[in-house]
N, C-alpha and C positions, 0 to 999 in steps of 0.2 A: 503494501498499499504507499501512497506520498497523499500527502497534502499540502497546501499548499495559505497559510493566511496573511493578507496584508490587511492590519490596522490601521486606522487613521482617526489622529483627534483631534478636537482646537490646543492651539499651544499654548499652558501652562504658564508660559511665563523663563525659565531658565537663566538665559542670556540678555533678556530686555529688549531682543532685536527684533524688531517688526519686518515681517515677509518684505516687502515695499521695498526696505533698506538692501536688500544682497537681491533683487532683481524678481523675485516671486512674488503672487499674485496676493490680494487682502485678505483672502480667505481659506492661505493656505494652510493644508490641514498635515500637521507632524504623526510618525508612528513607529509600527514597527511591520517588516515583513519576517516571518518563521515558516520553514519547511520540515515537514513531519516524515522520517519514510520505513517502514520496516517490511519484519517475513514473520511466520509463526506456521511452526511443522510442527503434529502430532501424531501420534497413533493408538489406538485403543485396543489391546490384549482382550480376548477371556476366556475364561477357562473353567470347567466344572471338572468338582476335582471331588472324593468320598465327605473331602469335609467341607463340604460348601461350595458358591460360586464365586470366582475371583475376579474383579476388572483389575486392567494394568494400564494406568495413562502417561504416556509420556512425551518430551516433544525436549525441544529450543522456540527458542522463541529469539528476537532483535530489532533494537529503535533505536532511530538516531535524530537528531535532532539542531535543526542550528537556526536564531533565533538573529538577529540585527535592526538596528534605527532603517526606518526608511530615511532616504536621500534631502537634505538638510538638514535631517532630527538635531544634529548633533553641535551645530550654527547657530541653531534658533533653543535648541533647549537646555543644552551644558548642559550640569549635575544632573536633571531629571532627565536627559536620555533612557530610551528604552535600550533593555539589556543586548549586548553586543556576544553572545556565549555559542560553544554548541556541544551538545554530550548525544554516548556513544551508551548503547544500555544493551549486555548479553544475559542471557537465564538460557539453565537447563531446570529443568523441574520430572516429578513419577510421583502419579498419586496410586491408590492402590486404593479398591472397595472389597473387605468381605464378607460373604453373607452366609454364616453356618448352617443358620437356622430362619424358614421363613419370616418372622416378625423379630430379627434382626441384624442393623448390618456393622457394620464396621469400616474408618475408614484415617487416615494418613498419607501424610504426602512431606515430602525435601522439595525446596525451591533452591537455590547459590546462582543469585542475581551481580554483576557485577555494572557495574558504572566506570569513565571516562570522562570529566567535561571540562573542558576550558572556555574561562571568559579572556575576552580576546583584550579588554583594557577595564579597567577600574573607577565608574564613572564620575568617584568623588577623589582621583586625582586628575588633577588643574593638566600639567604634564603630556595626559591620556591621551585627552579628550581632542587635543590637535594630531598629536603625534603618533598615535597607535597603537602604546607600547603593547608586547602581549605580557598578560596577565595569567590572572589564579589558577591553577593547573588542581583537578580533583581527581584522585584515581581510588578505588574504595567496594568492595565489596562482601556480602555474607549470603545467610544461609535465611531461609525462612521457615517454622517447618508448623505442622497441622496433624491434631487426631481430630476425631470424633466419632459417638453410638447415634445408631439409631435404632429405639424400638418404639412397634408397631402391634401391643398386645390385642387390642382386635379393633377389625375396618370402619374408617372412619376417626382411628388414634393413634397417635406419635408424639415419642416424648425423645428430645435428641438434647446431646450437647455437643459444645464444637468450639474446639479453640484453632484459634492462626491467628501467627505474630508474617507481621512483613515489614521487608523489608523496602522500603524507598529511599529512590535515589534526590536530588535534591533536582529543583525544576531552573531548566536554562528561561524561561519564558517570565 
């Protein structure tokens, strides 16, 4: 998949430079341009055993994001400029469901995610606005576990408990 977003807003202040002063129309709007792309690949395997049915879902995912200020945003907004950053995130995961009897289901899963992000410049550093000095980089990852039980003691009723913990990468938008 791929998406492209162009977001425009009225000028909020920043440098106090009116658009007409740099040859732009009076109602000129600034903002950000963002692209997001990625892919997901998964598989479901089903097994029937003497001890119940087992489903195993596993796969890979990737997502990339790139966001930057629209043309003339840095000149008109200064410190209030939109983010200028890129992020990549990759993950591998597996989840299993075991149904030992008709009225009970157990599930567990584990996901490992890793992300890489880079701010191209820090908008609070005056020199970086003009010179586009390469900015802050982050590289981190971790595991996200999940586990749960579902009980269906009679038709029309269901009791369940689930625990999930998710590692979320910082946003670049």
